[in-house]
VOTOR-401112 format. One record per residue (C-alpha): y, z, x; residue in three letters. Coordinates in steps of 0.1 Angstrom, whole numbers, plus 5000, padded with zeros to 4 digits. Layout:
BEGIN
<node py="Y" pz="Z" px="X" res="ALA"/>
...
//
This chain:
BEGIN
<node py="9235" pz="9649" px="4405" res="MET"/>
<node py="9217" pz="9630" px="4426" res="SER"/>
<node py="9224" pz="9626" px="4464" res="ASN"/>
<node py="9241" pz="9589" px="4455" res="LEU"/>
<node py="9269" pz="9617" px="4430" res="HIS"/>
<node py="9275" pz="9639" px="4455" res="VAL"/>
<node py="9279" pz="9616" px="4487" res="THR"/>
<node py="9311" pz="9595" px="4460" res="TYR"/>
<node py="9328" pz="9641" px="4457" res="LEU"/>
<node py="9325" pz="9647" px="4488" res="VAL"/>
<node py="9345" pz="9614" px="4502" res="GLU"/>
<node py="9368" pz="9613" px="4474" res="ALA"/>
<node py="9375" pz="9648" px="4488" res="CYS"/>
<node py="9379" pz="9638" px="4512" res="CYS"/>
<node py="9400" pz="9607" px="4515" res="GLY"/>
<node py="9425" pz="9629" px="4487" res="VAL"/>
<node py="9424" pz="9656" px="4513" res="LEU"/>
<node py="9431" pz="9629" px="4539" res="ALA"/>
<node py="9457" pz="9618" px="4520" res="PHE"/>
<node py="9477" pz="9651" px="4517" res="ALA"/>
<node py="9470" pz="9654" px="4551" res="VAL"/>
<node py="9493" pz="9624" px="4555" res="PHE"/>
<node py="9522" pz="9632" px="4534" res="ILE"/>
<node py="9524" pz="9670" px="4550" res="VAL"/>
<node py="9525" pz="9659" px="4588" res="LEU"/>
<node py="9546" pz="9622" px="4584" res="VAL"/>
<node py="9560" pz="9616" px="4553" res="VAL"/>
<node py="9576" pz="9648" px="4552" res="ALA"/>
<node py="9589" pz="9658" px="4576" res="PRO"/>
<node py="9600" pz="9617" px="4583" res="ALA"/>
<node py="9620" pz="9631" px="4547" res="LEU"/>
<node py="9632" pz="9657" px="4556" res="THR"/>
<node py="9650" pz="9642" px="4589" res="SER"/>
<node py="9672" pz="9618" px="4570" res="PHE"/>
<node py="9702" pz="9625" px="4541" res="ARG"/>
<node py="9710" pz="9586" px="4541" res="ARG"/>
<node py="9690" pz="9576" px="4504" res="ALA"/>
<node py="9685" pz="9542" px="4526" res="TRP"/>
<node py="9668" pz="9559" px="4559" res="GLU"/>
<node py="9651" pz="9574" px="4534" res="ARG"/>
<node py="9638" pz="9544" px="4514" res="VAL"/>
<node py="9631" pz="9525" px="4554" res="ALA"/>
<node py="9611" pz="9559" px="4568" res="VAL"/>
<node py="9596" pz="9561" px="4532" res="LEU"/>
<node py="9585" pz="9516" px="4540" res="ILE"/>
<node py="9574" pz="9526" px="4569" res="LEU"/>
<node py="9554" pz="9555" px="4561" res="SER"/>
<node py="9530" pz="9534" px="4544" res="VAL"/>
<node py="9528" pz="9509" px="4567" res="TYR"/>
<node py="9514" pz="9545" px="4593" res="VAL"/>
<node py="9486" pz="9549" px="4561" res="PHE"/>
<node py="9479" pz="9513" px="4555" res="ALA"/>
<node py="9476" pz="9509" px="4593" res="ALA"/>
<node py="9448" pz="9544" px="4603" res="LEU"/>
<node py="9435" pz="9527" px="4566" res="ALA"/>
<node py="9427" pz="9491" px="4583" res="GLY"/>
<node py="9413" pz="9505" px="4614" res="VAL"/>
<node py="9392" pz="9530" px="4600" res="GLY"/>
<node py="9376" pz="9502" px="4578" res="VAL"/>
<node py="9367" pz="9487" px="4610" res="VAL"/>
<node py="9351" pz="9515" px="4628" res="LEU"/>
<node py="9333" pz="9522" px="4588" res="GLY"/>
<node py="9323" pz="9487" px="4591" res="ALA"/>
<node py="9320" pz="9484" px="4626" res="TRP"/>
<node py="9293" pz="9510" px="4622" res="ILE"/>
<node py="9274" pz="9501" px="4596" res="VAL"/>
<node py="9259" pz="9468" px="4615" res="ILE"/>
<node py="9252" pz="9487" px="4642" res="GLN"/>
<node py="9233" pz="9511" px="4629" res="TRP"/>
<node py="9204" pz="9499" px="4637" res="PRO"/>
<node py="9203" pz="9489" px="4664" res="ARG"/>
<node py="9214" pz="9524" px="4673" res="TRP"/>
<node py="9182" pz="9543" px="4659" res="PHE"/>
//
């Protein structure tokens, strides 16, 4: 396996782990705290919104690091 393949494998595993942690720590408690179906649907939609916001922050920070990297080293 080449170094590039190892990098992709590590990135994929980190992504899956982060998504699983988000499900366990954010979505599961939010869903179990409500009883009505429409409340659970609303919580699920808001949880997806929060996940998208966190992913967006990660993408912006990652892009900023890639752009600034030559200045630092």
